[in-house]
C-alpha positions, 0 to 999 in steps of 0.5 A: 479215810473214805472220800469219794460218793457212792451208792453201796458201801461194802465193808467186812465190819459193820457200822457201830450202831447198826446190825452190829451187836454193839460191836461195829466200827465208830469210823464206819458210821461217821463215814457212812453218815458223811458220804450217805451211800444208799446201801450198807453191807456188812458181815463179821459180826455173825450173831447180828445178821439183819437189816436196820435203817438210819433214823431219817430212812436215807441209809440201809444197813444189811449185815449179811453174815451167813455163818452161825457160831464159830465160823460154820456156815448155816444161815440162809443168804440175804439176797438183794435184788435191785429192781428198776421201779419204773419198769416193774412198778406193780411187781415192786408194790406186789413184794413191798405189800408182803414186807419182803421189799424195802424202799432204798431212794430209787432202788428196792432191796428184797431180802430173805432171811 
């Protein structure tokens, strides 16, 4: 049972329905929508690697698995860079224009895949 409020939730297994290749955890999905973290980071399901958002765009889900089939490494890491939007608004806008930055409430995530 997860009860404390948080901005970032990190789990080995992905939440059901989000970058999980239909193999995620339903209990984690329920907890995620109850707690409303800004970001959920997981791995485990190697071929479900990627980024997705909830329907209301309030939660970003990242499956950052770096392994290919089996357990051999081969995927580039997903790099999450948090930028203070007030201090570097122009840079954030430039990165957003390239499609590499996603707004997550007050934070920005820059990811490379």
